[in-house]
C-alpha positions as CSV (number, residue, x, y, z in Angstrom):
1,M,-73.5,-61.9,51.9
2,S,-71.1,-63.2,49.2
3,L,-67.9,-61.4,48.6
4,F,-69.1,-61.0,44.9
5,D,-72.1,-59.3,45.9
6,H,-70.2,-56.0,46.0
7,F,-69.5,-56.4,42.0
8,R,-72.2,-56.4,39.3
9,K,-73.2,-59.9,38.0
10,E,-71.4,-59.6,34.7
11,E,-68.2,-58.5,36.5
12,H,-68.3,-61.7,38.6
13,P,-65.9,-64.0,36.1
14,F,-63.2,-61.1,36.1
15,A,-63.5,-61.1,39.9
16,E,-63.4,-64.6,40.3
17,R,-60.1,-64.9,38.2
18,A,-58.5,-62.1,40.1
19,L,-59.1,-63.6,43.3
20,E,-57.9,-66.8,41.8
21,M,-54.6,-65.0,40.8
22,L,-54.1,-63.4,44.2
23,L,-54.4,-66.5,46.1
24,L,-52.0,-68.1,43.7
25,A,-49.3,-65.2,44.4
26,E,-49.8,-65.7,48.1
27,Q,-49.2,-69.6,47.9
28,R,-46.3,-69.6,45.9
29,Q,-44.9,-66.4,46.4
30,T,-44.4,-65.5,42.9
31,M,-45.3,-62.4,40.7
32,R,-48.1,-62.8,38.3
33,L,-48.8,-60.3,35.1
34,T,-52.3,-59.5,33.7
35,D,-53.0,-58.4,30.4
36,F,-54.2,-54.9,30.2
37,L,-57.1,-54.0,32.5
38,D,-59.3,-50.7,32.4
39,P,-59.7,-48.7,35.5
40,R,-62.8,-50.7,37.0
41,Q,-60.9,-54.0,36.2
42,L,-57.9,-52.7,38.1
43,F,-60.2,-51.1,41.3
44,I,-61.5,-54.8,41.4
45,L,-58.3,-56.5,41.6
46,Q,-57.0,-54.1,44.2
47,S,-59.9,-54.2,46.3
48,L,-59.8,-58.2,46.5
49,T,-56.4,-58.1,48.1
50,S,-58.1,-57.6,51.4
51,Q,-58.7,-61.3,50.6
52,V,-54.7,-62.3,51.0
53,S,-51.9,-61.6,53.1
54,D,-49.0,-59.6,52.1
55,V,-49.8,-59.6,48.3
56,R,-49.9,-56.3,46.4
57,V,-50.9,-54.8,43.1
58,E,-49.4,-52.4,41.0
59,G,-50.8,-51.2,37.6
60,Y,-48.5,-49.6,35.0
61,G,-49.4,-48.7,31.1
62,G,-46.1,-47.0,30.0
63,Y,-46.6,-43.6,31.5
64,E,-48.1,-42.1,34.4
65,G,-52.0,-41.6,33.9
66,A,-52.4,-44.2,31.5
67,E,-55.9,-45.3,31.4
68,R,-55.2,-49.1,30.6
69,V,-52.7,-50.7,32.4
70,R,-51.0,-54.1,33.1
71,A,-51.4,-55.1,36.8
72,L,-48.4,-57.1,38.6
73,I,-49.4,-59.2,41.5
74,H,-46.7,-59.7,43.6
75,P,-45.3,-60.7,47.2
76,G,-45.0,-57.3,49.3
77,Y,-41.1,-57.9,49.6
78,I,-40.7,-57.3,46.0
79,V,-40.5,-54.0,44.4
80,P,-41.5,-53.7,40.5
81,E,-39.5,-52.1,37.9
82,P,-40.8,-51.0,34.4
83,D,-39.5,-53.8,32.5
84,D,-41.6,-56.1,34.8
85,F,-44.8,-54.9,33.0
86,K,-43.4,-56.3,29.4
87,L,-44.8,-53.5,27.6
88,T,-43.7,-52.4,24.0
89,L,-44.4,-48.7,22.4
90,A,-45.1,-49.0,18.8
91,E,-45.2,-46.3,16.2
92,I,-47.4,-46.5,13.2
93,K,-45.4,-45.4,10.1
94,G,-47.5,-44.6,7.1
95,D,-48.5,-41.8,4.5
96,Q,-51.6,-39.8,6.0
97,R,-51.2,-36.8,3.5
98,F,-54.4,-37.9,2.2
99,V,-56.3,-39.8,4.6
100,K,-55.8,-39.2,8.6
101,L,-56.1,-42.2,10.8
102,S,-58.6,-42.4,13.6
103,H,-58.6,-44.0,17.0
104,R,-61.2,-46.3,15.5
105,D,-59.3,-46.9,12.6
106,V,-56.4,-48.1,14.7
107,L,-58.4,-50.2,17.2
108,G,-60.1,-51.7,14.5
109,A,-56.9,-53.0,12.7
110,L,-55.7,-54.2,15.8
111,L,-58.8,-56.3,17.0
112,H,-58.9,-57.6,13.0
113,I,-56.1,-59.5,13.4
114,G,-57.6,-62.0,15.9
115,L,-56.1,-60.8,19.3
116,K,-58.2,-59.6,22.4
117,R,-58.4,-55.8,23.3
118,E,-56.7,-56.9,26.6
119,K,-53.4,-57.3,24.9
120,F,-53.0,-53.6,23.6
121,G,-52.8,-50.4,26.0
122,D,-53.7,-46.9,25.1
123,I,-53.7,-45.5,21.7
124,L,-52.2,-42.1,21.5
125,M,-53.1,-39.8,18.5
126,D,-51.7,-36.7,17.9
127,D,-50.6,-34.3,14.7
128,E,-47.5,-36.3,14.4
129,G,-49.2,-39.4,14.0
130,C,-50.1,-42.5,16.3
131,Q,-48.2,-44.6,19.2
132,I,-49.6,-47.4,20.7
133,I,-48.6,-49.6,23.8
134,V,-48.8,-53.4,23.3
135,A,-48.1,-56.4,25.4
136,S,-44.5,-57.3,24.7
137,E,-45.2,-61.2,23.9
138,V,-47.7,-60.3,20.8
139,F,-45.4,-57.3,19.3
140,P,-43.9,-59.4,16.7
141,Y,-47.2,-61.0,15.6
142,V,-49.1,-57.6,15.7
143,R,-46.2,-56.1,13.7
144,M,-46.3,-59.0,11.1
145,Q,-49.9,-58.9,11.0
146,V,-50.9,-55.3,10.6
147,T,-49.8,-54.1,7.5
148,Q,-52.7,-51.9,6.3
149,I,-55.0,-49.6,8.2
150,H,-57.9,-48.0,6.3
151,R,-56.4,-48.8,2.9
152,I,-52.8,-47.1,4.2
153,P,-49.9,-49.4,3.9
154,V,-48.2,-49.0,7.1
155,E,-45.5,-50.5,9.2
156,L,-45.4,-51.0,13.0
157,V,-42.0,-50.1,14.6
158,S,-40.8,-50.4,18.1
159,V,-39.5,-47.1,19.4
160,E,-37.6,-46.2,22.6
161,W,-39.9,-44.9,25.8
162,E,-38.1,-41.7,25.3
163,R,-39.7,-41.1,22.2
164,L,-43.3,-41.3,23.8
165,R,-45.7,-38.6,22.9
166,L,-48.5,-37.6,25.3
167,P,-51.3,-36.1,23.4
168,V,-53.2,-33.4,25.2
169,Q,-56.4,-34.7,26.0
170,K,-59.0,-32.4,23.8
171,R,-62.3,-31.9,25.1
172,R,-65.2,-29.6,24.0
173,E,-66.7,-28.0,27.0
174,K,-70.6,-27.7,27.0
175,S,-72.9,-26.3,29.5
176,F,-76.6,-26.7,30.0
177,T,-79.3,-27.1,32.4
178,V,-81.5,-30.3,33.4
179,A,-84.1,-30.8,36.0
180,S,-81.7,-33.3,37.5
181,P,-78.3,-34.7,36.8
182,R,-79.8,-38.2,36.2
183,L,-77.9,-40.2,33.6
184,D,-80.6,-40.4,31.1
185,A,-81.0,-36.8,30.8
186,V,-77.5,-35.7,31.0
187,I,-76.8,-38.2,28.2
188,G,-79.5,-36.7,26.4
189,E,-78.2,-33.3,26.4
190,V,-74.5,-34.0,25.7
191,F,-75.2,-36.5,22.4
192,R,-78.3,-34.7,21.6
193,L,-80.9,-37.3,22.0
194,S,-84.4,-37.3,23.1
195,R,-85.2,-38.8,26.6
196,S,-86.7,-41.7,25.4
197,K,-84.0,-42.0,22.9
198,A,-81.5,-41.9,25.7
199,L,-83.1,-44.6,27.7
200,I,-82.8,-47.4,25.1
201,P,-78.9,-47.8,25.2
202,V,-78.6,-47.0,29.1
203,R,-81.1,-49.7,29.7
204,A,-79.2,-52.1,27.4
205,G,-76.0,-51.8,29.5
206,R,-74.4,-49.4,27.1
207,A,-73.6,-46.8,29.6
208,K,-70.8,-46.6,31.9
209,V,-69.9,-44.1,34.7
210,N,-66.6,-44.4,35.9
211,W,-65.8,-47.4,33.6
212,K,-68.6,-49.3,35.5
213,V,-71.7,-50.5,33.5
214,V,-74.9,-48.5,35.1
215,D,-78.1,-49.5,33.5
216,D,-80.4,-47.3,36.0
217,P,-81.6,-44.2,34.0
218,A,-82.0,-42.6,37.2
219,H,-78.4,-42.6,38.3
220,L,-77.3,-39.2,39.8
221,L,-73.9,-38.1,38.2
222,Q,-71.4,-36.2,40.4
223,P,-68.3,-33.9,39.4
224,G,-65.7,-36.0,38.4
225,D,-67.6,-39.0,37.0
226,V,-66.5,-40.1,33.5
227,V,-69.4,-41.1,31.3
228,S,-69.0,-43.2,28.3
229,L,-71.7,-44.4,25.9
230,S,-71.0,-47.0,23.6
231,G,-71.2,-45.7,19.7
232,F,-71.3,-42.1,21.1
233,G,-68.5,-41.0,23.0
234,R,-67.4,-40.0,26.5
235,F,-67.5,-37.3,28.5
236,E,-66.5,-36.0,32.3
237,V,-68.7,-34.1,34.6
238,Y,-67.0,-30.9,35.5
239,E,-69.4,-28.8,37.7
240,L,-73.0,-28.9,39.3
241,T,-74.5,-25.4,40.2
242,A,-78.4,-24.6,41.1
243,A,-79.5,-22.2,38.6
244,R,-82.2,-19.5,39.4
245,S,-84.6,-21.5,37.5
246,G,-84.5,-24.3,40.3
247,R,-82.8,-26.3,37.7
248,I,-79.2,-27.7,37.5
249,R,-76.7,-26.0,35.6
250,M,-73.9,-28.7,34.5
251,T,-70.6,-28.1,32.8
252,V,-68.9,-31.1,30.8
253,G,-66.0,-31.8,29.0
254,E,-66.7,-34.0,26.0
255,Y,-63.6,-35.7,24.7
256,A,-63.0,-34.7,21.2
């Protein structure tokens, strides 16, 4: 059985690169810093530390609980500091009195300048505006290139970490019953899709459960699972209980 059999086929290239980085850190006893990773990629990288000796992996995205983090691969005797992760907190300055920028607007503008998503961490939106966490090595380029978002002239300004604003995660709670907590059935209920229309994106690999692609419509969801469907949104499963009718009552929180 291959080491990579534990991962999906499309995850193999990342797993191979991750193992190579770990081996180099072990051989050279040096630190290596990754681009931003999603929780699934961080899990893969950390799980592969079993293949090397005295090498550790720590992820940090600017604050505790960050979804996207940079990972520092380092010998066990080194204690990383926040500065080692080379993160810049940037605030978007612009007049939003008439047009309110959305997460999608900001991400689209960042990707439009030719950089990979892996160079950007979390995008934090609140009533006061938007802050983004950027890999420090590309921030000067990003600041120079991003001058307009959704027809609004903007300026990216580096700010001190003490000014980080963590927005309250807004979720709309929904309750419904299903015959089974199958992925396709639950997605259909949350996003108001028929069973047949929910099947198509799931089988096309557009659904993720806990940041891992799941293309099996019969996959059974559990409390705590975070589910996303490309083009529709994301939700977290809160609770599953048996209803009197014999069906399953589910409560989920849909991210606003």
